[in-house]
C-alpha positions as CSV (number, residue, x, y, z in Angstrom):
1,M,-8.6,10.9,-3.9
2,K,-5.8,11.1,-1.4
3,I,-2.9,8.6,-1.3
4,A,-0.4,8.2,1.6
5,I,3.0,7.1,0.4
6,G,6.1,6.0,2.3
7,C,9.3,4.1,1.7
8,D,12.6,3.2,3.2
9,H,16.0,4.4,1.9
10,V,16.0,1.8,-0.9
11,G,12.7,3.1,-2.3
12,I,13.5,6.8,-2.5
13,I,13.8,7.2,-6.3
14,L,10.9,5.0,-7.2
15,K,8.7,6.7,-4.6
16,Q,9.4,10.1,-6.1
17,D,8.6,8.8,-9.6
18,I,5.3,7.3,-8.3
19,V,4.4,10.6,-6.5
20,D,5.0,12.4,-9.8
21,F,2.8,9.8,-11.6
22,L,0.0,10.2,-9.1
23,K,0.1,14.0,-9.4
24,T,-0.4,13.7,-13.2
25,K,-3.7,12.0,-12.4
26,N,-4.7,14.9,-10.1
27,I,-4.3,12.6,-7.0
28,E,-3.3,14.3,-3.8
29,V,-0.3,12.7,-2.2
30,I,0.8,12.8,1.5
31,D,4.5,11.8,1.5
32,F,5.6,10.3,4.8
33,G,9.2,9.8,3.7
34,A,11.9,8.6,3.8
35,N,13.5,11.5,2.1
36,S,17.1,10.5,1.9
37,T,19.2,7.5,1.0
38,E,20.6,7.3,4.5
39,R,19.8,3.9,5.9
40,T,16.5,3.7,7.8
41,D,13.9,1.2,9.0
42,Y,10.8,0.5,6.9
43,P,8.4,-0.2,9.8
44,I,8.5,3.6,10.6
45,Y,7.0,4.4,7.2
46,A,4.6,1.4,7.2
47,K,3.2,2.7,10.5
48,A,2.8,6.3,9.2
49,V,1.0,5.2,6.0
50,A,-1.1,2.6,7.8
51,E,-2.2,5.2,10.4
52,A,-3.1,7.7,7.7
53,V,-5.3,5.1,6.0
54,T,-7.0,3.8,9.1
55,S,-7.6,7.4,10.4
56,K,-9.1,8.3,7.0
57,Q,-6.4,11.0,6.5
58,A,-5.8,9.2,3.3
59,D,-8.0,7.0,1.1
60,L,-5.3,4.5,0.3
61,G,-1.6,3.9,0.9
62,I,1.4,2.9,-1.2
63,L,4.6,1.6,0.4
64,I,8.0,0.8,-1.2
65,C,11.1,-1.0,0.1
66,G,13.6,-3.3,-1.5
67,T,11.2,-6.2,-2.1
68,G,7.9,-4.8,-0.7
69,V,7.8,-7.8,1.6
70,G,9.0,-6.3,4.9
71,I,7.1,-3.1,4.6
72,S,3.8,-4.9,3.7
73,I,4.3,-7.2,6.7
74,A,4.7,-4.2,9.0
75,A,1.7,-2.5,7.5
76,N,-0.5,-5.6,8.0
77,K,0.2,-5.5,11.7
78,H,-2.2,-2.5,11.9
79,H,-5.8,-3.2,12.6
80,G,-7.9,-2.5,9.5
81,I,-5.0,-2.7,7.0
82,R,-5.1,-5.1,4.1
83,A,-1.8,-4.6,2.4
84,I,-0.6,-6.5,-0.6
85,V,3.0,-6.8,-1.9
86,C,2.5,-6.9,-5.6
87,S,4.7,-7.3,-8.7
88,D,2.1,-7.6,-11.4
89,P,-0.9,-5.5,-12.5
90,Y,-3.4,-8.5,-12.5
91,S,-2.8,-9.3,-8.8
92,A,-3.1,-5.6,-8.0
93,K,-6.4,-5.4,-9.7
94,L,-7.8,-8.5,-8.1
95,S,-6.5,-7.6,-4.7
96,R,-8.8,-4.6,-4.7
97,E,-11.8,-6.4,-6.4
98,H,-11.7,-9.5,-4.1
99,N,-9.7,-8.5,-1.0
100,N,-10.5,-4.8,-0.7
101,T,-6.8,-4.0,-0.2
102,N,-6.1,-0.5,1.1
103,V,-2.3,-0.5,0.9
104,L,-0.2,-1.5,-2.0
105,A,3.5,-2.4,-1.6
106,F,6.2,-3.2,-4.1
107,G,9.9,-3.5,-4.3
108,S,12.2,-1.1,-6.0
109,R,14.7,-3.9,-6.4
110,V,12.0,-6.1,-8.0
111,I,10.1,-3.9,-10.5
112,G,11.0,-0.9,-12.6
113,L,9.1,2.3,-13.0
114,E,6.9,1.4,-16.0
115,L,5.7,-1.8,-14.3
116,A,5.1,0.1,-11.0
117,K,3.0,2.6,-12.8
118,M,0.9,-0.2,-14.4
119,I,0.4,-1.8,-11.1
120,V,-0.6,1.4,-9.4
121,E,-3.0,2.2,-12.3
122,Q,-4.7,-1.2,-12.1
123,W,-4.9,-1.0,-8.3
124,L,-6.4,2.5,-8.2
125,N,-8.9,1.8,-11.0
126,A,-10.3,-1.4,-9.5
127,E,-13.2,-1.4,-7.1
128,F,-14.2,-3.9,-4.4
129,E,-16.9,-6.2,-5.7
130,G,-18.4,-7.1,-2.4
131,G,-20.8,-10.0,-2.6
132,R,-19.1,-13.4,-1.8
133,H,-15.9,-11.5,-1.1
134,Q,-17.4,-9.4,1.7
135,N,-17.9,-12.6,3.7
136,R,-14.2,-13.3,3.5
137,I,-13.3,-9.7,4.5
138,D,-15.6,-10.1,7.5
139,Q,-13.8,-13.3,8.5
140,I,-10.5,-11.5,8.3
141,A,-11.9,-8.6,10.4
142,Q,-13.1,-11.2,13.0
143,I,-9.6,-12.7,13.2
144,E,-8.2,-9.2,13.8
145,K,-10.8,-8.5,16.5
146,E,-10.0,-11.8,18.2
147,Q,-6.3,-11.2,18.1
148,C,-6.6,-7.7,19.5
149,N,-8.8,-8.9,22.4
150,G,-6.8,-12.0,23.1
């Protein structure tokens, strides 16, 4: 498995901890930055991670900013991305099982490292169930298609 990861200046420390955590699980990580605490804009990193996921350079993506909200909104602007901002393991798990999310976002000002690791673990271990959920994913894809052609 290959994970694309990115953050703004607020998420630097948590991002590095998550990279280290992923590597202990033998998961390859593509780090798109940021790589300093100098103020930067989260849409830059959301775009890089989203493009890595949609181009299949990476299987999934993880994004971190202060709350996870802004960076997930930016990621969701990309066709084919289903990003969730998440602060608990249960929602992370169900987001994969029911919504087939491909990008996970969280806030470094909202959750700590141990909770972040639990969220990532649940998200990575969950699998899309398909079935009745596939119809909903298809409806979302149709909305995307209509918006892109509109």
